[in-house]
C-alpha distance (Angstrom), angle and dihedral (degrees) to the residues before:
residue distance angle dihedral
X1 . . .
X2 3.80 . .
X3 3.79 103.6 .
X4 3.79 96.2 -159.7
X5 3.81 88.5 65.2
X6 3.80 88.9 64.4
X7 3.81 96.7 48.2
X8 3.80 112.1 131.3
X9 3.81 110.1 -151.5
X10 3.76 107.4 -166.3
X11 3.81 95.6 28.8
X12 3.83 107.3 122.3
X13 3.80 86.5 -7.2
X14 3.79 113.0 -174.4
X15 3.80 90.6 3.4
X16 3.77 134.3 115.4
X17 3.80 125.0 -121.2
X18 3.79 121.1 -165.6
X19 3.82 113.9 -153.6
X20 3.82 117.1 -159.4
X21 3.79 112.0 -162.0
X22 3.79 129.9 -144.6
X23 3.79 134.5 -107.4
X24 3.82 115.9 -51.2
X25 3.79 91.5 4.3
X26 3.82 134.8 103.3
X27 3.76 144.0 -150.2
X28 3.81 87.3 -83.5
X29 3.80 93.2 70.5
X30 3.78 115.7 134.3
X31 3.80 91.1 -115.5
X32 3.80 89.6 67.5
X33 3.80 91.9 53.0
X34 3.81 89.5 48.7
X35 3.80 92.8 50.8
X36 3.80 91.6 49.5
X37 3.79 89.8 52.3
X38 3.80 94.5 46.5
X39 3.82 94.9 43.1
X40 3.82 101.0 41.9
X41 3.81 94.3 162.7
X42 3.81 94.9 51.5
X43 3.81 129.5 78.6
X44 3.81 111.0 -125.1
X45 3.81 113.1 -158.7
X46 3.81 114.9 -164.0
X47 3.82 117.6 172.5
X48 3.79 126.4 -171.1
X49 3.80 105.4 -110.9
X50 3.80 122.8 -135.9
X51 3.79 113.6 -112.9
X52 3.80 91.6 -124.2
X53 3.83 107.6 83.3
X54 3.81 95.5 -143.7
X55 3.79 90.7 53.3
X56 3.80 89.8 45.8
X57 3.81 92.9 52.9
X58 3.80 91.9 46.8
X59 3.80 90.2 51.6
X60 3.80 93.1 48.1
X61 3.79 94.1 47.7
X62 3.80 89.5 49.3
X63 3.82 91.0 50.8
X64 3.81 91.7 48.8
X65 3.80 90.2 49.7
X66 3.81 94.4 48.5
X67 3.81 102.7 32.2
X68 3.84 97.9 36.3
X69 3.84 94.8 -152.0
X70 3.78 119.4 -154.3
X71 3.80 92.0 -144.1
X72 3.79 136.1 16.2
X73 3.82 120.4 -156.4
X74 3.80 117.3 -168.9
X75 3.79 128.5 -179.0
X76 3.82 127.3 -158.2
X77 3.82 105.9 -40.5
X78 3.78 87.1 9.1
X79 3.80 88.8 55.3
X80 3.80 89.4 57.1
X81 3.81 90.6 51.0
X82 3.79 92.1 44.0
X83 3.79 93.2 56.1
X84 3.80 88.6 65.1
X85 3.83 94.8 52.2
X86 3.78 91.8 94.5
X87 3.78 124.8 -168.4
X88 3.82 95.4 37.5
X89 3.81 131.5 92.7
X90 3.79 106.1 -102.1
X91 3.80 142.0 -173.9
X92 3.79 118.3 -160.1
X93 3.81 115.7 -162.0
X94 3.81 114.3 -160.9
X95 3.82 90.8 -28.9
X96 3.82 113.8 -150.9
X97 3.80 99.0 -142.4
X98 3.83 91.2 164.0
X99 3.78 96.1 43.9
X100 3.81 95.9 151.9
X101 3.80 91.1 56.5
X102 3.80 91.4 44.6
X103 3.81 91.3 53.4
X104 3.79 92.3 48.9
X105 3.79 92.0 47.0
X106 3.80 89.7 54.7
X107 3.81 96.1 45.8
X108 3.77 91.9 -109.6
X109 3.81 99.9 157.1
X110 3.78 117.9 115.2
X111 3.78 133.4 30.3
X112 3.81 114.1 -7.6
X113 3.79 130.0 -171.5
X114 3.79 121.1 -132.5
X115 3.80 111.8 -117.0
X116 3.81 93.6 -141.7
X117 3.79 138.1 30.5
X118 3.78 116.1 -87.4
X119 3.77 130.9 -150.4
X120 3.81 92.2 -121.5
X121 3.81 91.1 55.8
X122 3.79 94.0 -121.1
X123 3.80 113.5 147.4
X124 3.81 101.7 -177.6
X125 3.80 143.5 18.9
X126 3.78 138.7 -165.0
X127 3.81 122.7 -109.6
X128 3.80 110.1 -154.7
X129 3.79 133.9 173.0
X130 3.79 87.4 -107.5
X131 3.82 90.4 56.7
X132 3.79 90.1 49.8
X133 3.79 90.7 52.8
X134 3.80 89.9 52.1
X135 3.82 89.2 51.5
X136 3.79 88.8 49.4
X137 3.80 92.4 51.3
X138 3.81 94.7 47.4
X139 3.80 93.9 46.4
X140 3.81 90.1 50.8
X141 3.81 86.8 73.6
X142 3.80 94.0 61.1
X143 3.82 116.0 121.3
X144 3.82 94.0 16.8
X145 3.81 90.0 129.1
X146 3.78 99.8 22.5
X147 3.80 92.3 122.2
X148 3.82 89.3 64.4
X149 3.81 94.2 55.6
X150 3.81 106.9 33.8
X151 3.82 94.8 132.4
X152 3.81 95.9 40.8
X153 3.79 99.6 62.0
X154 3.81 127.8 75.2
X155 3.79 123.1 -174.1
X156 3.80 121.5 -155.2
X157 3.81 117.0 -163.0
X158 3.80 125.2 -172.3
X159 3.79 112.4 -133.2
X160 3.82 89.0 -144.6
X161 3.80 97.0 46.2
X162 3.82 107.0 134.1
X163 3.82 96.5 175.3
X164 3.81 104.9 59.5
X165 3.78 134.8 15.7
X166 3.79 110.3 -170.8
X167 3.81 103.2 136.2
X168 3.81 92.5 109.1
X169 3.79 92.7 48.5
X170 3.81 91.9 47.8
X171 3.79 93.0 46.1
X172 3.79 91.3 53.0
X173 3.81 86.7 66.4
X174 3.81 105.8 25.8
X175 3.83 128.8 36.8
X176 3.80 97.6 -149.4
X177 3.80 100.6 81.4
X178 3.80 111.0 148.1
X179 3.80 129.4 -173.1
X180 3.80 118.4 -147.1
X181 3.78 136.3 -174.6
X182 3.77 101.3 -99.1
X183 3.79 149.4 81.8
X184 3.81 131.4 -105.1
X185 3.77 99.8 -74.3
X186 3.77 123.3 62.8
X187 3.78 118.5 -114.0
X188 3.79 133.1 179.3
X189 3.80 93.9 -93.8
X190 3.80 93.4 53.1
X191 3.78 91.8 46.8
X192 3.81 91.8 51.4
X193 3.80 100.1 40.5
X194 3.81 103.2 30.6
X195 3.81 111.2 18.4
X196 3.81 100.1 42.4
X197 3.84 94.1 56.2
X198 3.82 89.9 56.9
X199 3.79 92.1 45.4
X200 3.81 87.6 53.5
X201 3.81 92.4 51.6
X202 3.80 90.2 52.1
X203 3.80 93.1 44.8
X204 3.82 91.5 49.5
X205 3.79 91.8 50.5
X206 3.79 92.1 48.0
X207 3.82 90.5 50.0
X208 3.80 95.1 42.7
X209 3.82 90.1 -120.4
X210 3.80 118.5 165.2
X211 3.80 112.4 -169.4
X212 3.81 126.5 -156.8
X213 3.80 110.3 -89.7
X214 3.80 121.7 -119.3
X215 3.79 119.8 -170.4
X216 3.79 119.3 -163.0
X217 3.78 113.8 -159.1
X218 3.78 109.6 -138.2
X219 3.80 111.8 -142.9
X220 3.78 138.4 150.0
X221 3.79 89.3 -98.7
X222 3.79 92.4 53.7
X223 3.80 93.8 43.5
X224 3.80 89.8 52.8
X225 3.82 87.7 56.1
X226 3.79 94.5 41.0
X227 3.81 99.0 118.0
X228 3.79 91.3 99.8
X229 3.78 95.8 32.2
X230 3.85 100.4 91.0
X231 3.80 92.1 53.2
X232 3.80 91.0 44.9
X233 3.81 92.5 50.3
X234 3.79 92.1 47.5
X235 3.81 91.9 48.4
X236 3.79 93.9 47.0
X237 3.80 91.4 47.2
X238 3.80 91.4 64.4
X239 3.81 89.7 68.1
X240 3.81 105.8 16.1
X241 3.79 139.7 47.9
X242 3.81 98.5 -112.3
X243 3.81 120.9 -158.8
X244 3.80 133.8 175.5
X245 3.80 121.3 -135.9
X246 3.77 125.5 -168.2
X247 3.77 135.8 177.6
X248 3.79 123.5 -138.7
X249 3.77 142.3 -159.3
X250 3.80 103.4 -98.6
X251 3.79 91.3 -150.1
X252 3.82 93.8 54.6
X253 3.82 104.3 40.5
X254 3.79 91.1 158.0
X255 3.80 89.8 81.6
X256 3.82 92.0 66.0
X257 3.85 95.6 90.0
X258 3.81 88.6 59.8
X259 3.81 88.5 70.1
X260 3.80 92.0 56.7
X261 3.81 91.4 46.5
X262 3.80 91.1 50.9
X263 3.79 92.0 49.8
X264 3.79 92.5 47.6
X265 3.81 92.3 48.7
X266 3.81 97.6 43.1
X267 3.82 108.1 25.2
X268 3.78 101.8 28.5
X269 3.79 130.2 -173.1
X270 3.85 99.3 -9.4
X271 3.83 90.4 73.1
X272 3.80 98.2 36.7
X273 3.82 107.7 141.2
X274 3.82 88.3 0.5
X275 3.82 99.8 105.0
X276 3.82 120.6 111.9
X277 3.79 127.0 -174.0
X278 3.79 117.6 -151.3
X279 3.80 141.3 133.6
X280 3.81 90.4 -149.8
X281 3.80 109.7 72.8
X282 3.80 88.9 165.4
X283 3.81 88.4 71.6
X284 3.81 94.9 57.2
X285 3.80 115.3 116.9
X286 3.78 103.3 -143.8
X287 3.78 142.7 116.0
X288 3.81 98.2 -122.5
X289 3.80 138.1 20.9
X290 3.80 120.5 -163.6
X291 3.79 105.4 -160.6
X292 3.81 132.9 166.9
X293 3.82 91.3 -169.2
X294 3.82 107.2 34.4
X295 3.80 90.6 159.2
X296 3.80 88.8 71.4
X297 3.81 125.8 79.7
X298 3.78 97.0 -3.8
X299 3.78 100.3 -56.9
X300 3.80 92.8 139.5
X301 3.82 89.3 56.8
X302 3.80 93.2 53.6
X303 3.82 107.4 135.8
X304 3.81 96.8 -141.7
X305 3.81 130.4 56.8
X306 3.81 112.0 -48.9
X307 3.80 116.5 -148.6
X308 3.80 109.8 -165.5
X309 3.80 106.9 -149.0
X310 3.81 109.5 -145.4
X311 3.81 94.9 25.5
X312 3.81 121.1 124.1
X313 3.81 90.2 -94.6
X314 3.80 97.3 44.0
X315 3.79 106.7 31.6
X316 3.81 95.3 144.1
X317 3.78 141.6 20.3
X318 3.80 88.0 -105.6
X319 3.81 88.8 61.3
X320 3.79 90.0 51.7
X321 3.80 93.6 48.2
X322 3.80 90.1 49.6
X323 3.79 89.6 52.7
X324 3.79 93.7 50.8
X325 3.79 93.4 43.3
X326 3.80 88.2 59.7
X327 3.79 89.5 52.2
X328 3.78 90.4 57.5
X329 3.78 96.0 -146.5
X330 3.80 95.6 -45.1
């Protein structure tokens, strides 16, 4: 993938993003370079963290106090630290809330090499039982003020993460727990397809932006032509508030969760918490409805602009994207 094609000028424009790296890493991690490329109008601050967790937390709290970041993004160990930076919008990616146990499980005692260059020139560090106990003590303070920040914290959890599994723990304190198609470590694809959509939601809320709403009616016809749907949803979501709507058999309501699972597996983060279930599409309050079967469940009576997928005008997703590109976000 050519990263420059995904750059988002204007996203977090004039704002400051603090990036908190993971265990054995540094502020020179490739994820920082990717974020700076994708968010060219934002300032991305990425310090090298001290190995000692108490020193790391003191440094981070000092940076937050002095730099006043608009958003903090923490990964793995950094996600654990980031949770405790209360009063700021935060994204935690695969947070390692039980880092001491994770290190022990992966035979992490002894001399360890840093994965990236550091400003102090250090190339390795020593992991001792004493250091693990300090990690354990610091992490014991996670969630102490979670009730104050419930709407300001997002958690992103890779469905193929084999190192940590803290989604349940996170979700017991914060409602915004989101699974994404990825592993433990961030890569460019995850940043583009899973992290950026959440950054946009936060940026929109901070700016008081309300985007035009697009509903996409999920049906067998649309699913059978879904090869271009993920790209279309992701593209539309950069300018519109995209939601999925699906009908259901009233006599077999147990099938409803399958819709959410399909959306999570095929459409990912852009439609997280954007799935509605109704047999009355005519009651939807939205600007646009993309529907392959508007004759069902009141689609033809939709009060906004109806886009009939499969019609002569909108035979493909490319036709729909062309239409919306000409609207320019209106």
